[in-house]
C-alpha positions, 0 to 999 in steps of 0.5 A: 680285115679291112685294114689289110685290105687297106695296107695292101691297096696302099702297096698296091698304088706305091707299087704302080707309081714306082713301075712307071718312075723315070728315076728310081734311083732318085726317089726320096722315100723320107719325104714320101713316108712323112706326107704318108702319115700326114694323110692319115692324121690329117684324115683321122682329124677331120673324119673322126674327131670333134675339132673335125666335126666342128671345122667341116661343119663350119666350113659347109655352113660358110659354103651354104652361106655363100650359095644363099648370097648366090641365090640372090642373084640368080633368084633376080635373073632366072626367077620363076624359071623352074616350078616351085618345089624344084631344083634344077642342077644348074641352078642350085648347084653351077650357077653360084659358081659364078658368085664364089669366082668373084670372091677369089677374084676379090680375094686375089686382087687385095693379096690375100690369097697370094699371102696364103698360097705363098706361105703355106706352100713354103711350109709344104715344101719343108716336108715333101722335099720339093721346091718352093715353086711345086709346093705354091703351085700344089696349094694355089691349083686347089684355090684358083683351078688348074688352068687359072694356075699357070697364070700365077707362075707364066714368068716361070714357065718358059725356065721350067724344066720338063720333069718340074712341069709334069709336077706342076701339071700333075698337081693341077689335075690332082686338086680341084678348084675352090669356086666348084666345091660349093657345087660338089657339097650339093651333090655328096657330103661336105666332110668328104669333099674337105678331106679330099681336098686336102689329103690330094694336095700331099698325095699329088706330092707322093705320086710325083715324088715316086713317077718323077723324082728330081732335086731343085737346086736353090738357084733354080727355085726361085719363087717370083708369083707375077700378076697382072696390074688391073683396076678393081672393077676390071677384076670383077668383070673378068672373074664374073666372066670367067665363072660363068664360063666355067658354068657353061662349060660344065653344064654343056658337058653334063648334057652331052655326057649324061645324054651320050652314056643313057644312050650308050648304056640303053645300047650296051643293054639291048646287044649285051643284056648289061649296062656300059657302065656295069661293064666298065665297072668290072674292069675297075672293080679291082681297084675298087676292092683295093680302096676298100670296097666291099667285093659285093659292091666293088662293080658298082662302085668301079662302074662310078670310078670308071664314069669319072675317068671318062667323063668328069667327077659331076657326071660320076657324083650323079651316078653315085646319088643314083646308085648309093642305094646299092652302097654301104656308108663306108663305101660311099664316103671313099668313092667320094673322096675318090672323085673329088679331083679333076683326073680325067681325059678332058683335064689333059686338053685343059691343062696343055691348052692352059700352058700352051696359051701361055708357052707354046713350046711347054705346052706341046710338053705338057700335051706329050705326057698328058697320058703320064699326067692322067695315070699320075692324077689317078693314082692319086685319087686311089691313094686318097680313097685308101688312106680314107678307107684306113679311117672310116 
């Protein structure tokens, strides 16, 4: 029965993408099928094999060690701020982002990351039927972040058609930045975080190939990644400050959204006898069912999914932790994978603002297709959750 529901869910997701397609005759079926098969294989390897278990344990252990290093700096600056035995979210989950941001900056500076991103992108371009620039951007988005990635391709921005710009922006919204992966791993199981990052990459290309199909000629597909020349210590200062800005922004949004959600839930409970999250849970419950969530848990799951869409993934992960006792282990895994992406309303402003800062005209183009970007990125999250439901 689970397989049947998952198959129906897969068909519905692809159909919803097809309905929104701007050129159905251009859709290339073969690359889509190839990427779906790759998603299933990778999910099975990561979640159901000894190799996957060893790999994920290794990645989780690596991030755990990085968090230990980060805690040295955190304790030096903020030591004694929390009572013994307490673990404030700001200190344990958010502040380590600063240290991981610095590591990304160092790897970028010594040309390790550009090399990895370029060649992984080249390999993926042979599978997805898209250009090398789009493939590079998908990999880069998952490493350097949804706004920073546009800096690496800023020389090409003015030359891109709206179709190619949509694909680049959709990839940025469908993935997550490596700098905050450590924070996610303190909130949900690392194996779901790693799996989501991997299959979202292909999911982004699948949905973009349906919603926004086009052909890139060899002449148009020049991949020349630009980076600013900086001294080592200039780079360190920039990435430290960038990491801290991310921490403050996420902390401020969490403070505001969590407080607002608590207030709105209480207000709805007083007036209607049911919380706001429960109401929007009913709206998203059908999608939860298509993702393989049991009907009895679908409203709870739908509320968490909707929370992510209207606020962000951090708030939704906190909700998942609060409501985990009402969900089965399988449902928690499926929802966890759904949550690992930047698909929410605030990302529209972040991405369009990032592009506008580099090229005003193209930034306006991105802003105009904001809702379509969010629609596509949300379908990517649902698709990844459906793929995982085949395996769990």
